[in-house]
N, CA, C and O of each residue as an XYZ file, in Angstrom:
432
protein
N       6.650     12.370     -6.997
C       5.960     11.718     -8.086
C       5.328     10.334     -7.620
O       4.231      9.976     -8.051
N       6.013      9.625     -6.785
C       5.482      8.286     -6.286
C       4.184      8.463     -5.498
O       3.227      7.704     -5.650
N       4.189      9.536     -4.617
C       2.979      9.773     -3.921
C       1.793      9.975     -4.877
O       0.695      9.455     -4.680
N       2.083     10.764     -5.926
C       1.058     11.041     -6.877
C       0.548      9.739     -7.578
O      -0.658      9.581     -7.770
N       1.388      8.891     -7.924
C       1.037      7.596     -8.620
C       0.126      6.819     -7.645
O      -0.935      6.320     -8.020
N       0.557      6.743     -6.450
C      -0.188      6.029     -5.409
C      -1.622      6.634     -5.245
O      -2.626      5.922     -5.233
N      -1.649      7.952     -5.123
C      -2.891      8.637     -4.966
C      -3.780      8.383     -6.119
O      -4.952      8.066     -5.913
N      -3.318      8.497     -7.295
C      -4.098      8.258     -8.547
C      -4.578      6.799     -8.585
O      -5.718      6.530     -8.966
N      -3.736      5.893     -8.204
C      -4.189      4.465     -8.176
C      -5.300      4.292     -7.084
O      -6.288      3.590     -7.296
N      -5.112      4.910     -5.998
C      -6.118      4.871     -4.963
C      -7.442      5.360     -5.374
O      -8.471      4.754     -5.075
N      -7.428      6.545     -6.117
C      -8.625      7.117     -6.630
C      -9.303      6.183     -7.714
O     -10.523      6.057     -7.824
N      -8.387      5.562     -8.477
C      -9.005      4.584     -9.507
C      -9.717      3.433     -8.836
O     -10.812      3.031     -9.228
N      -9.035      2.889     -7.766
C      -9.623      1.778     -7.036
C     -10.860      2.232     -6.417
O     -11.833      1.480     -6.483
N     -10.967      3.395     -5.804
C     -12.214      3.901     -5.213
C     -13.340      4.045     -6.321
O     -14.500      3.714     -6.072
N     -12.988      4.511     -7.455
C     -14.007      4.581     -8.532
C     -14.555      3.254     -9.049
O     -15.683      3.173     -9.535
N     -13.720      2.210     -8.930
C     -14.137      0.935     -9.372
C     -15.169      0.313     -8.400
O     -15.771     -0.701     -8.753
N     -15.394      0.860     -7.223
C     -16.304      0.282     -6.318
C     -17.697      0.336     -7.012
O     -18.572     -0.453     -6.655
N     -17.910      1.196     -7.938
C     -19.157      1.401     -8.636
C     -19.231      0.824    -10.028
O     -20.227      0.937    -10.743
N     -18.108      0.190    -10.377
C     -18.115     -0.455    -11.723
C     -18.984     -1.777    -11.736
O     -19.413     -2.298    -10.706
N     -19.186     -2.235    -12.937
C     -19.902     -3.492    -12.972
C     -18.955     -4.638    -12.622
O     -17.848     -4.699    -13.157
N     -19.341     -5.493    -11.788
C     -18.522     -6.570    -11.303
C     -17.886     -7.434    -12.445
O     -16.734     -7.856    -12.341
N     -18.652     -7.679    -13.510
C     -18.075     -8.409    -14.621
C     -17.025     -7.646    -15.370
O     -16.302     -8.252    -16.160
N     -16.893     -6.366    -15.178
C     -15.943     -5.543    -15.892
C     -14.671     -5.283    -15.035
O     -13.650     -4.841    -15.563
N     -14.740     -5.548    -13.772
C     -13.707     -4.996    -12.828
C     -13.272     -5.984    -11.837
O     -14.039     -6.370    -10.955
N     -12.049     -6.413    -11.951
C     -11.378     -7.289    -10.869
C     -11.358     -6.597     -9.548
O     -11.555     -7.241     -8.518
N     -11.136     -5.343     -9.531
C     -11.065     -4.419     -8.334
C     -12.387     -4.561     -7.681
O     -12.459     -4.842     -6.485
N     -13.461     -4.374     -8.436
C     -14.877     -4.323     -7.838
C     -15.068     -5.760     -7.238
O     -15.569     -5.878     -6.120
N     -14.702     -6.780     -7.918
C     -15.001     -8.136     -7.376
C     -14.166     -8.344     -6.038
O     -14.658     -9.008     -5.126
N     -13.032     -7.833     -5.933
C     -12.233     -7.850     -4.673
C     -12.962     -7.052     -3.602
O     -13.112     -7.512     -2.470
N     -13.415     -5.847     -3.965
C     -14.061     -4.974     -2.948
C     -15.348     -5.628     -2.492
O     -15.726     -5.498     -1.328
N     -16.019     -6.320     -3.373
C     -17.348     -6.891     -3.012
C     -17.122     -8.056     -1.962
O     -18.016     -8.401     -1.189
N     -15.934     -8.606     -1.985
C     -15.549     -9.661     -1.001
C     -14.880     -9.120      0.251
O     -14.561     -9.874      1.170
N     -14.666     -7.782      0.282
C     -13.897     -7.219      1.320
C     -14.451     -7.221      2.740
O     -15.658     -7.338      2.956
N     -13.579     -7.096      3.660
C     -12.140     -7.030      3.599
C     -11.441     -8.437      3.540
O     -10.217     -8.476      3.415
N     -12.131     -9.520      3.621
C     -11.551    -10.904      3.688
C     -10.695    -11.139      2.465
O      -9.493    -11.365      2.603
N     -11.247    -11.096      1.309
C     -10.619    -11.517     -0.019
C      -9.452    -10.544     -0.195
O      -8.347    -11.052     -0.387
N      -9.550     -9.233     -0.154
C      -8.497     -8.377     -0.375
C      -7.314     -8.587      0.687
O      -6.133     -8.460      0.363
N      -7.710     -8.901      1.912
C      -6.655     -9.118      2.943
C      -5.832    -10.408      2.574
O      -4.610    -10.473      2.712
N      -6.596    -11.397      2.107
C      -5.900    -12.689      1.685
C      -4.959    -12.367      0.549
O      -3.778    -12.709      0.599
N      -5.462    -11.726     -0.453
C      -4.552    -11.323     -1.592
C      -3.394    -10.509     -1.114
O      -2.280    -10.774     -1.566
N      -3.536     -9.596     -0.290
C      -2.434     -8.805      0.340
C      -1.340     -9.741      0.862
O      -0.160     -9.617      0.534
N      -1.821    -10.732      1.734
C      -0.888    -11.586      2.296
C      -0.121    -12.452      1.272
O       1.084    -12.663      1.415
N      -0.798    -12.928      0.285
C      -0.201    -13.645     -0.844
C       0.850    -12.848     -1.476
O       1.960    -13.333     -1.698
N       0.540    -11.635     -1.777
C       1.502    -10.785     -2.440
C       2.685    -10.448     -1.635
O       3.802    -10.339     -2.141
N       2.425    -10.269     -0.280
C       3.585     -9.938      0.627
C       4.592    -11.110      0.676
O       5.802    -10.920      0.793
N       4.012    -12.358      0.578
C       4.953    -13.522      0.506
C       5.705    -13.495     -0.803
O       6.919    -13.697     -0.831
N       5.002    -13.249     -1.878
C       5.658    -13.222     -3.161
C       6.749    -12.110     -3.210
O       7.789    -12.301     -3.840
N       6.527    -11.048     -2.601
C       7.591     -9.965     -2.570
C       8.794    -10.475     -1.727
O       9.934    -10.269     -2.144
N       8.592    -11.109     -0.602
C       9.656    -11.665      0.140
C      10.475    -12.758     -0.552
O      11.696    -12.837     -0.417
N       9.749    -13.595     -1.299
C      10.477    -14.612     -2.118
C      11.241    -13.918     -3.239
O      12.419    -14.197     -3.464
N      10.559    -13.006     -3.946
C      11.368    -12.241     -5.034
C      12.599    -11.575     -4.430
O      13.668    -11.586     -5.042
N      12.468    -11.009     -3.264
C      13.612    -10.261     -2.613
C      14.790    -11.238     -2.325
O      15.955    -10.841     -2.296
N      14.436    -12.526     -2.114
C      15.471    -13.413     -1.714
C      16.046    -14.230     -2.923
O      17.254    -14.463     -2.977
N      15.248    -14.631     -3.818
C      15.702    -15.529     -4.861
C      15.437    -15.066     -6.287
O      15.836    -15.796     -7.195
N      14.829    -13.969     -6.573
C      14.593    -13.619     -7.975
C      15.346    -12.307     -8.305
O      15.995    -11.694     -7.457
N      15.219    -11.930     -9.550
C      15.891    -10.728    -10.028
C      15.154     -9.496     -9.606
O      14.076     -9.510     -9.012
N      15.821     -8.429     -9.959
C      15.242     -7.116     -9.605
C      13.851     -6.829    -10.262
O      12.938     -6.295     -9.633
N      13.753     -7.205    -11.523
C      12.520     -7.064    -12.286
C      11.295     -7.767    -11.613
O      10.171     -7.266    -11.583
N      11.619     -8.945    -11.091
C      10.550     -9.753    -10.435
C      10.159     -9.072     -9.140
O       8.981     -9.067     -8.781
N      11.116     -8.499     -8.432
C      10.898     -7.853     -7.142
C      10.026     -6.530     -7.399
O       9.084     -6.220     -6.670
N      10.434     -5.796     -8.492
C       9.603     -4.620     -8.854
C       8.192     -5.002     -9.128
O       7.265     -4.403     -8.583
N       8.004     -6.002     -9.974
C       6.678     -6.385    -10.372
C       5.786     -6.915     -9.225
O       4.594     -6.620     -9.148
N       6.416     -7.704     -8.348
C       5.619     -8.207     -7.130
C       5.343     -7.062     -6.190
O       4.271     -6.991     -5.589
N       6.288     -6.176     -6.059
C       6.029     -5.005     -5.221
C       4.890     -4.105     -5.756
O       4.089     -3.598     -4.971
N       4.821     -3.920     -7.012
C       3.668     -3.225     -7.605
C       2.353     -3.888     -7.288
O       1.383     -3.222     -6.928
N       2.315     -5.240     -7.425
C       1.149     -6.068     -7.002
C       0.752     -5.855     -5.609
O      -0.420     -5.678     -5.279
N       1.835     -5.876     -4.716
C       1.600     -5.657     -3.293
C       0.950     -4.280     -2.963
O      -0.027     -4.185     -2.220
N       1.548     -3.235     -3.555
C       0.938     -1.942     -3.363
C      -0.528     -1.785     -3.882
O      -1.354     -1.164     -3.214
N      -0.843     -2.365     -5.101
C      -2.178     -2.342     -5.514
C      -3.028     -3.031     -4.467
O      -4.037     -2.462     -4.052
N      -2.680     -4.209     -4.024
C      -3.573     -4.966     -3.121
C      -3.620     -4.253     -1.724
O      -4.650     -4.306     -1.051
N      -2.562     -3.622     -1.312
C      -2.707     -2.795     -0.199
C      -3.750     -1.708     -0.168
O      -4.472     -1.453      0.796
N      -3.745     -1.059     -1.405
C      -4.698      0.058     -1.707
C      -6.087     -0.473     -1.649
O      -6.996      0.198     -1.161
N      -6.275     -1.714     -2.158
C      -7.628     -2.367     -2.238
C      -8.042     -2.590     -0.830
O      -9.193     -2.315     -0.493
N      -7.176     -3.073      0.021
C      -7.507     -3.392      1.396
C      -7.906     -2.095      2.110
O      -8.920     -2.053      2.807
N      -7.045     -0.958      1.920
C      -7.443      0.237      2.581
C      -8.842      0.742      2.070
O      -9.634      1.220      2.882
N      -9.143      0.647      0.791
C     -10.465      1.001      0.342
C     -11.539      0.196      0.896
O     -12.609      0.716      1.212
N     -11.288     -1.180      1.045
C     -12.382     -2.016      1.604
C     -12.693     -1.643      3.034
O     -13.801     -1.881      3.517
N     -11.729     -1.063      3.711
C     -11.962     -0.673      5.092
C     -12.179      0.839      5.316
O     -12.252      1.304      6.453
N     -12.283      1.620      4.164
C     -12.717      2.940      4.337
C     -11.530      3.857      4.832
O     -11.746      4.951      5.355
N     -10.293      3.357      4.641
C      -9.224      4.171      5.064
C      -8.576      4.890      3.836
O      -8.149      4.256      2.871
N      -8.532      6.169      3.923
C      -7.915      7.056      2.803
C      -6.474      6.903      2.873
O      -5.897      6.787      3.954
N      -5.819      6.898      1.651
C      -4.435      6.908      1.582
C      -3.783      7.994      2.307
O      -2.727      7.816      2.915
N      -4.455      9.242      2.251
C      -3.850     10.390      2.983
C      -3.702     10.186      4.344
O      -2.790     10.760      4.938
N      -4.557      9.367      4.989
C      -4.425      8.963      6.425
C      -3.121      8.261      6.722
O      -2.485      8.500      7.748
N      -2.720      7.355      5.772
C      -1.470      6.637      5.897
C      -0.356      7.577      5.641
O       0.645      7.513      6.356
N      -0.437      8.424      4.707
C       0.600      9.482      4.383
C       0.789     10.368      5.631
O       1.923     10.682      5.993
N      -0.296     10.766      6.281
C      -0.243     11.572      7.511
C       0.467     10.912      8.556
O       1.322     11.510      9.210
N       0.136      9.578      8.782
C       0.839      8.769      9.827
C       2.271      8.680      9.573
O       3.059      8.814     10.509
N       2.686      8.458      8.341
C       4.135      8.348      7.985
C       4.815      9.679      8.307
O       5.889      9.707      8.908
N       4.160     10.810      7.892
C       4.776     12.200      8.215
C       4.949     12.342      9.736
O       5.986     12.807     10.209
N       3.956     11.950     10.467
C       4.008     12.023     11.937
C       5.191     11.212     12.496
O       5.936     11.660     13.368
N       5.311     10.070     11.978
C       6.414      9.153     12.393
C       7.769      9.766     12.060
O       8.684      9.815     12.882
N       7.855     10.240     10.789
C       9.085     10.786     10.368
C       9.515     12.124     11.223
O      10.686     12.407     11.472
N       8.489     12.823     11.592
C       8.776     13.995     12.412
C       9.282     13.519     13.806
O      10.206     14.117     14.358
N       8.672     12.435     14.377
C       9.171     11.963     15.617
C      10.578     11.466     15.576
O      11.365     11.651     16.505
N      10.881     10.817     14.453
C      12.212     10.319     14.219
C      13.199     11.478     14.089
O      14.310     11.414     14.616
N      12.801     12.515     13.403
C      13.681     13.649     13.232
C      13.927     14.284     14.645
O      15.043     14.683     14.977
N      12.899     14.353     15.407
C      13.064     14.973     16.782
C      13.954     14.118     17.592
O      14.831     14.630     18.286
N      13.762     12.757     17.536
C      14.718     11.826     18.242
C      16.123     11.981     17.857
O      17.011     12.008     18.709
N      16.363     12.089     16.552
C      17.707     12.231     15.979
C      18.387     13.489     16.445
O      19.586     13.532     16.722
N      17.537     14.540     16.518
C      17.971     15.901     16.981
C      18.448     15.825     18.440
O      19.515     16.305     18.821
N      17.546     15.166     19.242
C      17.902     14.967     20.674
C      19.147     14.167     20.891
O      19.894     14.438     21.832
N      19.400     13.195     20.058
C      20.636     12.359     20.231
C      21.846     13.188     19.988
O      22.817     13.151     20.744
N      21.777     13.979     18.865
C      22.869     14.872     18.510
C      23.176     15.911     19.684
O      24.315     16.109     20.108
N      22.116     16.503     20.124
C      22.246     17.436     21.215
C      22.813     16.814     22.484
O      23.633     17.426     23.168
N      22.373     15.593     22.799
C      22.824     14.846     24.051
C      24.316     14.442     23.857
O      25.040     14.389     24.852
N      24.792     14.164     22.660
C      26.123     13.727     22.514
C      27.122     14.860     22.437
O      28.331     14.642     22.350
N      26.647     15.964     22.468
C      27.660     17.158     22.393
C      28.227     17.424     23.711
O      29.047     18.329     23.859
């Protein structure tokens, strides 16, 4: 389900590239890209870190949602499809699984 939500949000962000700037915050960010989206991503990352250390769970969830949105805007501004990121994560997980299997075999 979470992958689906991120994929739908990425598609919405992509569609906003053609919206009227006065109607879409996302369009305004993309028009400034990648500089403005990258700056916003950095700000949100700091806010997530602060929420993780000193705020409640609800604040952390909200800041993390903001971070994911801005990450998707950065990806769109650079022409990187979310599926490319998912594929890289899958590749890394497969490598980790292979490494774990090798460790188990070597320790026998």
